[in-house]
N, C-alpha and C positions, 0 to 999 in steps of 0.2 A: 386816752387810755385804749390799749388794744383789746380785742376780744379775748385774747389769751389770758388777760388778767382775771377774767370771770370764769374761766374753765378750771375745773379741778378733775383730777383723774385718780379716783380711789382704787386701791387694789381690790381684787376679789379673791376668794379663798384659794383658787387654783393657781394664782400668780406666783405662789411660793414654790411651785414645782419647777425644776430646771429643764432646759432644752426647749426653747420656745416653739419652733415649728413642729417638731415631733410631738411635743406636749399638746399643742393645739389640735392636731389631727387626732391623736389618741383620745383626748378629752371629748372632742366632738362626736367621734364614733361611739365612745362609751356612753355619752349622753343619749344618743339615738337608741342604743341598746337598753339603757335604763328606762326610757319612755316605753319601749316595746315591752319590757318585763312588767312594768306597772300596768300595762293594758291587759295583761293575761289574768289578773285577778279582778274579775268583774262581777258585780252584783246587780240583779234586777231590782228596780224600785217601783212601787205602785204608782200608776198614773203617767208613766213615761216609757218609751221604748229605748231611751238612752241609758246605757248601763252606768253604774257608779264604779269608778276605778280610782286608782291612785295616780293617774296620769297628771292631773292638775298639780298635785304636790310635786311630782317628779319634774315637771316642766318649770314650775315657778321657783322651787328651791334650787333646782339645777341652774337656772338662769342667774340666781343670786350668787351661786358659787363659781359659775363660769364666766360671767360677763356677756355682753351683747354679741360679740363676734362668734365665740365658740358655741354659745347657746343657740343662736340663730342657725348656725351651720348644722349643729346636731339635730335640731328639730326639723330643719328642712330635709336633712338626710332621712330621718324617720318618715316624713311625709312622702318623699320621692320613692323610697324603697317599698313603702306600703302601696302606693299607687301602681307601681309596676308589678305588684303581685306577691310580695313577701307577706305571708299570712300573720302579721303581727299587730294589726289594728284590733281594738276591742270589738266584741261581737255585736255591735249596735247596727251594722248595716250601712249602706251608702248615705243615709240621712245624717250620719254623724260626722261627715267629712268637714263640715263647718268648724267643729271643735278642733280637729287636727290642724286645719289652716290657722285657727286661732292660737294654737300652740306656738306656731312659728312667729306670729306677730307678737304674742305675749312674751315669748322668750327674748326677742329682740328688745322690746320695750323695758321689761324688768331688768335685763342685763345692762341696758343703757342707763337706767335709773340708778342702779347701784354703783356704776362707774362714776356717775356725777355726784351722788349724795352719800354713798357708803352703805354698808349693811351691818354695822356693828351694834345697833341698838334694836330692841324689839319694835319700836315705832317705825324705824326705817324699813325693817323687814315686812311688817304688816302693811305699810303703805304701798310698797312696791308690789307685794303679792296681791293686794286688793285690786290695784289697777290692772294687774295681769289677769286676774279672775274676770274683771269687767270685760276685757277684750275677748277672752275665751267665751264668756256668756254671749256677747254680742254676735260673734262669728258663729257660734253653735246654734243660737236661736234663729239667726238668719238662714243658716243651712237647713234647719228643720222646716222653716216656713217655705223655703224655695222647693225643697225636694218633696215634702209631704203636702204642700199646698195649704199650710196652716195660716191662720191670721196671725199678726204679730202678738196679740194677747195670748192666743193658744200656744204659740211657739215659746213664749216666756213661761207660761204655766207648765208646759211639758219639759222644757229644756233648761230652765234656770231655777225655778222655785224648789224643785225636789233636791237640789244640790247645795242650797245655801247653808244649811246646818253643817253638813259634812265638810264643806269648803272652809267654813269658819273654824272648825277644829283643826284643819290643816294649817291655817294661818297661825293659830296659837302654837301648834307644834313647831313650826318653822321659827316663830319668834323666840322660842326657847332654845332651839338647837343652833341656829346660825350665830348668835352672839356668843354662845358657849364655845363654838368652834374657833371663833376669833380669839377668845381668851386663851385657848390651847395653843393656837399659832403664835400669839404674842409671847407666851411663856417659853415655847421652844426657841423662838428667835432670840430671846434675851440670853439664852445659854451660851 
């Protein structure tokens, strides 16, 4: 049996748009802009210098809608333009760069997962996003530990724990929205 027999390639929501190359570039640039916009609404949380933003939702839900290639390209563009000086990172300072690097890795991971397994059910959406969150947490806490000289436990306490409840709400929201979007796409395509 060939390895191709084991591979499946599920569509993602943006596959229904026409014009492959132009679509891919436009969607990747749009994704970078969406991440940047979600960084501009930032709230301070007690016990951490890392702001609470909508970025994890934008990155993870965007990766579900875009798939691995477009999501990785868009999040990498966001990172690159921020590093060269575009003022669109959340106001956390240089110690939050680990989270932004985590966005790139998580976008590629989540986008790849939905290509292989699909994103039509709440369980598929929550599983993909939870794994993406773990990647973002790992990269973010590592960045905090390295830049601020924190112990691993202190980095997790400051860079992961304060965000667990909010990120759980984001998972629930995506689990409701993404399958509903697929139902809409299916209804339109049946016409």
